[in-house]
ZAMARGU-4260 file (C-alpha; in steps of 0.2 Angstrom, whole numbers, plus 5000, padded with zeros to 4 digits):
<rodrens>
0) 3996/4796/5289 | 3979/4797/5296 | 3974/4798/5314 | 3982/4784/5325 | 3969/4781/5339
5) 3958/4766/5344 | 3944/4767/5331 | 3950/4776/5315 | 3960/4766/5302 | 3974/4774/5293
10) 3976/4781/5276 | 3994/4780/5271 | 4001/4791/5257 | 4016/4801/5253 | 4021/4817/5243
15) 4039/4822/5240 | 4040/4841/5242 | 4059/4841/5240 | 4062/4832/5224 | 4078/4823/5232
20) 4070/4811/5243 | 4073/4792/5237 | 4064/4783/5252 | 4052/4789/5265 | 4046/4779/5280
25) 4029/4779/5287 | 4027/4782/5302 | 4042/4794/5302 | 4046/4791/5320 | 4050/4772/5323
30) 4037/4759/5319 | 4018/4760/5322 | 4003/4749/5325 | 3996/4749/5307 | 3978/4742/5309
35) 3970/4728/5299 | 3961/4737/5284 | 3972/4751/5283 | 3973/4760/5265 | 3989/4762/5256
40) 3989/4774/5241 | 4004/4773/5230 | 4006/4785/5215 | 4012/4781/5198 | 4030/4787/5202
45) 4031/4777/5218 | 4032/4759/5225 | 4028/4754/5242 | 4036/4740/5254 | 4027/4735/5269
50) 4038/4728/5284 | 4028/4718/5297 | 4036/4710/5312 | 4053/4716/5306 | 4051/4707/5289
55) 4048/4714/5272 | 4031/4707/5267 | 4028/4713/5250 | 4030/4727/5237 | 4016/4737/5231
60) 4013/4746/5214 | 4003/4761/5210 | 3985/4760/5216 | 3974/4759/5232 | 3979/4743/5243
65) 3972/4736/5258 | 3985/4731/5272 | 3982/4716/5283 | 3989/4714/5300 | 3984/4707/5317
70) 3982/4724/5324 | 3962/4725/5326 | 3955/4741/5332 | 3951/4741/5351 | 3955/4723/5352
75) 3973/4725/5350 | 3974/4739/5364 | 3966/4727/5376 | 3977/4713/5371 | 3993/4725/5372
80) 3991/4729/5391 | 4005/4717/5396 | 4016/4728/5385 | 4011/4744/5392 | 3996/4746/5379
85) 4009/4746/5365 | 4006/4732/5353 | 4022/4721/5349 | 4014/4718/5331 | 4024/4732/5324
90) 4023/4738/5306 | 4029/4752/5294 | 4028/4757/5276 | 4043/4763/5266 | 4037/4772/5250
95) 4051/4773/5237 | 4052/4787/5224 | 4054/4778/5207 | 4057/4793/5197 | 4073/4797/5188
100) 4085/4809/5199 | 4094/4819/5186 | 4109/4830/5186 | 4120/4821/5201 | 4138/4827/5200
105) 4153/4816/5200 | 4171/4821/5199 | 4189/4817/5206 | 4192/4826/5222 | 4211/4821/5220
110) 4219/4818/5202 | 4219/4800/5197 | 4235/4793/5189 | 4234/4788/5170 | 4249/4780/5161
115) 4250/4788/5144 | 4260/4780/5131 | 4268/4796/5125 | 4268/4807/5140 | 4271/4794/5154
120) 4262/4795/5171 | 4249/4809/5170 | 4237/4815/5184 | 4220/4818/5177 | 4205/4827/5184
125) 4187/4822/5177 | 4170/4828/5180 | 4152/4825/5174 | 4134/4821/5179 | 4124/4805/5181
130) 4105/4800/5184 | 4100/4786/5194 | 4083/4777/5196 | 4077/4764/5210 | 4072/4748/5201
135) 4071/4736/5215 | 4064/4744/5231 | 4066/4730/5243 | 4084/4727/5238 | 4088/4746/5239
140) 4080/4747/5257 | 4088/4732/5264 | 4106/4736/5257 | 4107/4755/5259 | 4092/4763/5269
145) 4090/4750/5283 | 4079/4758/5297 | 4082/4777/5292 | 4065/4787/5291 | 4071/4797/5277
150) 4085/4794/5263 | 4089/4807/5250 | 4102/4809/5236 | 4114/4817/5247 | 4116/4801/5258
155) 4122/4791/5243 | 4129/4803/5230 | 4147/4804/5238 | 4148/4785/5238 | 4142/4783/5220
160) 4155/4796/5215 | 4169/4786/5222 | 4163/4771/5213 | 4161/4780/5196 | 4179/4787/5198
165) 4187/4771/5202 | 4178/4763/5187 | 4183/4778/5176 | 4201/4775/5180 | 4201/4757/5175
170) 4191/4761/5159 | 4203/4774/5154 | 4218/4762/5157 | 4210/4749/5146 | 4202/4759/5132
175) 4213/4775/5129 | 4231/4774/5124 | 4236/4793/5125 | 4227/4809/5129 | 4231/4814/5111
180) 4218/4802/5106 | 4205/4809/5117 | 4196/4822/5107 | 4180/4816/5099 | 4179/4801/5111
185) 4169/4808/5125 | 4152/4800/5120 | 4160/4784/5117 | 4169/4783/5134 | 4153/4789/5143
190) 4143/4775/5135 | 4155/4761/5139 | 4158/4767/5156 | 4139/4767/5160 | 4138/4750/5154
195) 4153/4745/5166 | 4145/4753/5180 | 4128/4744/5179 | 4133/4729/5190 | 4139/4740/5204
200) 4123/4750/5204 | 4111/4735/5202 | 4119/4727/5217 | 4109/4741/5227 | 4094/4740/5218
205) 4098/4755/5207 | 4099/4759/5188 | 4112/4771/5181 | 4100/4778/5167 | 4113/4791/5161
210) 4131/4796/5163 | 4141/4810/5154 | 4159/4815/5155 | 4160/4834/5154 | 4178/4836/5155
215) 4194/4827/5157 | 4207/4840/5163 | 4226/4835/5162 | 4240/4847/5171 | 4244/4864/5163
220) 4260/4858/5155 | 4251/4843/5147 | 4237/4854/5140 | 4251/4865/5131 | 4259/4849/5123
225) 4243/4843/5118 | 4238/4861/5111 | 4255/4861/5101 | 4252/4844/5093 | 4235/4849/5088
230) 4241/4864/5079 | 4254/4854/5070 | 4240/4842/5064 | 4231/4856/5057 | 4244/4862/5047
235) 4247/4849/5035 | 4261/4857/5025 | 4272/4868/5035 | 4281/4874/5020 | 4265/4882/5012
240) 4260/4888/5029 | 4278/4898/5031 | 4275/4905/5013 | 4258/4912/5017 | 4265/4919/5033
245) 4280/4928/5025 | 4268/4935/5011 | 4255/4942/5024 | 4271/4950/5033 | 4277/4958/5017
250) 4260/4964/5014 | 4260/4973/5030 | 4277/4980/5029 | 4272/4988/5011 | 4257/4996/5019
255) 4267/5004/5034 | 4280/5012/5021 | 4268/5023/5012 | 4273/5030/4995 | 4290/5022/4996
260) 4281/5005/4997 | 4270/5008/4982 | 4281/4997/4971 | 4283/4984/4984 | 4264/4983/4986
265) 4262/4983/4966 | 4274/4969/4965 | 4265/4959/4979 | 4249/4962/4969 | 4256/4951/4955
270) 4264/4938/4967 | 4249/4936/4980 | 4237/4926/4968 | 4250/4913/4964 | 4256/4911/4982
275) 4238/4910/4989 | 4233/4898/4975 | 4247/4886/4980 | 4246/4887/4998 | 4226/4886/4999
280) 4225/4870/4987 | 4212/4859/4996 | 4220/4844/5004 | 4212/4827/5007 | 4205/4826/5024
285) 4217/4819/5037 | 4205/4814/5050 | 4188/4807/5051 | 4175/4820/5056 | 4167/4818/5072
290) 4150/4811/5073 | 4137/4821/5081 | 4125/4807/5084 | 4106/4810/5085 | 4101/4823/5098
295) 4084/4815/5101 | 4079/4806/5117 | 4084/4788/5120 | 4071/4776/5118 | 4063/4769/5133
300) 4072/4753/5140 | 4062/4737/5139 | 4059/4728/5154 | 4068/4712/5154 | 4071/4697/5166
305) 4087/4699/5175 | 4091/4681/5174 | 4085/4674/5157 | 4084/4691/5148 | 4067/4688/5141
310) 4054/4703/5140 | 4042/4702/5154 | 4028/4713/5161 | 4033/4728/5171 | 4022/4723/5186
315) 4027/4704/5185 | 4033/4697/5202 | 4040/4681/5194 | 4047/4678/5176 | 4035/4668/5166
320) 4050/4660/5156 | 4061/4654/5170 | 4052/4658/5186 | 4065/4670/5191 | 4059/4681/5206
325) 4058/4700/5201 | 4055/4707/5218 | 4074/4706/5224 | 4077/4705/5243 | 4096/4702/5242
330) 4109/4698/5228 | 4124/4686/5228 | 4140/4696/5228 | 4149/4683/5217 | 4136/4679/5203
335) 4122/4692/5206 | 4109/4679/5208 | 4093/4684/5218 | 4094/4677/5235 | 4078/4671/5244
340) 4075/4679/5261 | 4086/4673/5275 | 4097/4662/5263 | 4114/4658/5269 | 4121/4651/5253
345) 4118/4657/5235 | 4107/4643/5226 | 4117/4646/5209 | 4135/4646/5214 | 4135/4641/5233
350) 4145/4657/5238 | 4141/4662/5256 | 4126/4675/5256 | 4134/4687/5270 | 4152/4687/5263
355) 4156/4703/5256 | 4170/4706/5242 | 4186/4711/5248 | 4194/4727/5242 | 4210/4727/5231
360) 4226/4734/5237 | 4240/4740/5226 | 4256/4731/5228 | 4266/4746/5224 | 4260/4760/5234
365) 4247/4750/5246 | 4232/4761/5241 | 4214/4753/5244 | 4204/4751/5229 | 4186/4745/5226
370) 4183/4726/5224 | 4186/4722/5204 | 4197/4737/5201 | 4210/4735/5187 | 4221/4750/5190
375) 4227/4759/5206 | 4219/4776/5208 | 4234/4783/5217 | 4249/4777/5206 | 4241/4770/5190
380) 4249/4754/5192 | 4239/4738/5185 | 4232/4728/5200 | 4235/4709/5200
</rodrens>
């Protein structure tokens, strides 16, 4: 920010040197006396929100903007004499980083409970990465940042991890019958889990652009049981497998006996082709080959209205189809409708605007779970 004195106007801009800062407030220490005519420079990867007299006034896209306040150079200082030369017309600008923040880690600190149809109750650990992006700057500032001067990924990553783990446990319980069916389903589970989490992230003005499950790890004894079953599924004819192993053992025995085993080796020479021809007969594939899918980058998401789902310009303030406000100040926790500033009730469903959803408690073990959870993270019991 430029010099803050009696005469000169401010030039407000910000560069993220760390690559991890989501929001930065100018001035960094408290609020300021941003003067009439101050220039705000917003980069392509940024959006700015001006707060004046304690309220969010407007959101600014890329470009140069002239700010309008009642702080007039020189005159404001004279009029502020009753307040100790400090103008009560306080203003601050929050600049949000609109880029994608990649490679954020998520994982289970404690194992989550999963009821397997074949193995019973199993404790699972899971890990992966996810990417986030701010899509509603005003909503993000009002719900998470508040009056903090800086807000980076460390401030929110821990909470988002807990949300992902809770929804992951529900997702496994509803879409996976047994861990024996897990191989080859990582991509499918990741895709569906990402869709399931969209509402949780959008309540804070965030978009979950990507989510990947890198590992789902059961206990050691369960892993051994899965490995044993995998070996049996590979061996389609146990009888032929045993014959092949016996022939290989006889061949080794003949080699180790030297001249005495020459006759055995000659006999095996006649027997081996027939044995291997029988044991190596091609079998019809028993399973469906795993699809690798395209490795190319996903196409860019089209900007759509959150209410009527019609395509709209990226910089639109209101939807030209339904009039839905695109700059979100707050959202209804019941139906997701955008709330006007200072609204006490949702205009769509009538739900109180300030009422927060209550967490779910497991009736079996008493563990607190996130609102909307379907299965308990502690015991795996289905929540009512």
